[in-house]
C-alpha positions in Angstrom: -11.6 14.2 -26.5 -7.9 13.5 -26.3 -8.2 11.7 -23.0 -10.4 8.7 -22.4 -11.3 6.8 -19.3 -9.2 3.7 -18.6 -8.8 0.9 -16.0 -5.0 1.2 -16.2 -3.4 2.5 -13.0 0.1 3.9 -13.4 2.6 4.1 -10.6 5.9 5.8 -9.9 8.7 4.9 -7.4 8.1 6.0 -3.8 10.6 8.9 -3.3 11.2 7.8 0.3 10.5 4.1 0.9 12.4 4.0 4.1 9.8 6.2 5.8 6.1 5.6 6.6 4.3 8.8 5.5 0.6 9.3 5.0 -0.7 10.1 1.5 -4.3 11.5 1.6 -6.4 12.1 -1.5 -10.0 13.3 -1.9 -11.9 12.5 -5.0 -15.1 14.5 -4.8 -16.6 13.8 -8.3 -16.9 9.9 -8.3 -19.8 8.7 -10.3 -21.1 5.2 -11.2 -24.6 3.9 -12.0 -27.1 2.2 -9.8 -27.3 -1.4 -11.0 -31.0 -1.6 -10.3 -32.3 1.7 -11.8 -29.4 2.9 -14.0 -29.5 6.3 -12.3 -26.2 7.9 -11.4 -24.8 7.5 -7.9 -22.4 10.2 -6.8 -19.8 9.9 -4.1 -16.7 11.5 -2.5 -13.9 9.0 -2.2 -11.2 9.5 0.4 -8.0 7.5 -0.2 -5.5 7.2 2.6 -2.4 5.1 2.2 1.2 4.5 3.3 3.2 3.5 0.2 5.8 0.8 0.1 7.8 0.9 -3.2 5.2 2.4 -5.5 2.8 5.4 -5.4 -0.3 5.9 -7.6 0.1 8.5 -10.4 -2.7 11.1 -10.2 -3.7 11.5 -13.9 -4.1 7.7 -14.2 -6.1 7.7 -11.0 -8.4 10.4 -12.4 -8.9 8.4 -15.7 -9.5 5.2 -13.7 -12.2 6.9 -11.6 -13.8 8.3 -14.7 -14.0 4.7 -16.1 -16.8 3.9 -13.7 -19.3 6.5 -14.9 -21.1 4.2 -17.3 -20.9 1.1 -15.1 -23.5 -0.3 -12.7 -22.2 -1.1 -9.2 -23.5 -1.5 -5.7 -21.7 0.8 -3.3 -20.0 -2.0 -1.4 -18.9 -3.7 -4.7 -17.3 -0.6 -6.3 -15.5 0.5 -3.1 -13.9 -3.0 -2.7 -13.1 -3.3 -6.4 -11.3 0.1 -6.4 -9.4 -0.8 -3.3 -8.4 -4.2 -4.8 -7.2 -2.5 -8.0 -5.2 0.1 -6.1 -3.6 -2.6 -3.9 -2.7 -4.7 -7.0 -1.1 -1.6 -8.7 0.8 -0.2 -5.7 1.3 -3.0 -3.1 1.0 -0.5 -0.2 1.9 -1.0 3.4 -1.5 0.3 4.4 -4.5 1.6 2.4 -8.0 2.7 3.3 -10.7 3.7 0.9 -13.7 5.6 2.3 -16.6 6.0 -0.1 -19.2 8.6 1.0 -22.2 8.2 -1.3 -24.7 11.0 -1.6 -28.3 10.4 -0.5 -30.4 7.9 -2.4 -33.9 7.1 -1.3 -33.3 9.1 1.9 -30.3 7.0 2.8 -26.6 8.1 2.9 -24.2 5.2 2.5 -20.6 5.2 3.7 -18.3 2.2 2.9 -14.9 1.8 4.4 -12.5 -0.9 3.2 -8.9 -1.4 4.4 -5.8 -3.3 3.6 -2.6 -3.9 5.7 0.5 -5.6 4.3 1.4 -8.7 6.3 3.5 -7.9 9.4 3.2 -4.1 8.9 2.6 -2.2 12.1 2.1 1.6 12.1 4.5 3.7 14.1 3.0 5.0 17.4 0.8 8.1 16.9 2.3 11.4 17.9 -0.3 14.1 18.8 0.5 17.4 17.1 -1.6 20.6 16.9 -4.1 20.5 14.0 -4.4 23.2 11.4 -7.8 25.0 11.3 -10.3 24.0 8.6 -9.6 27.3 6.7 -5.9 26.8 6.4 -4.3 27.7 3.1 -6.9 27.8 0.3 -9.0 24.7 1.1 -12.1 24.7 3.2 
């Protein structure tokens, strides 16, 4: 393979740092190992953030996520570790990581971890009509 997993997260300059805008990413193929059994744990990770000066680069994010496949982590641990690493790399105004783990032993686990930069307050919410779930090509 020419590409290998890595813990290095690359960034690029925020193209519009004067504006708060929502960046939403879905990572449906996250895998790590159960630290008790060594069996794989699968999750969909949802990353939502408002960048300050830096944004996370997608290929490095993919390789970073891939780096957990052979590591044992409790769900709570890996969610907070990923959030901490992303905060360290990007220093966002706001970041939320939601980890939705698939069923294990009849139990679904969701872990939500958040970060807010000191003194950052979101702009007031403006209600707009929502697109239907079948908009464009995504379901």
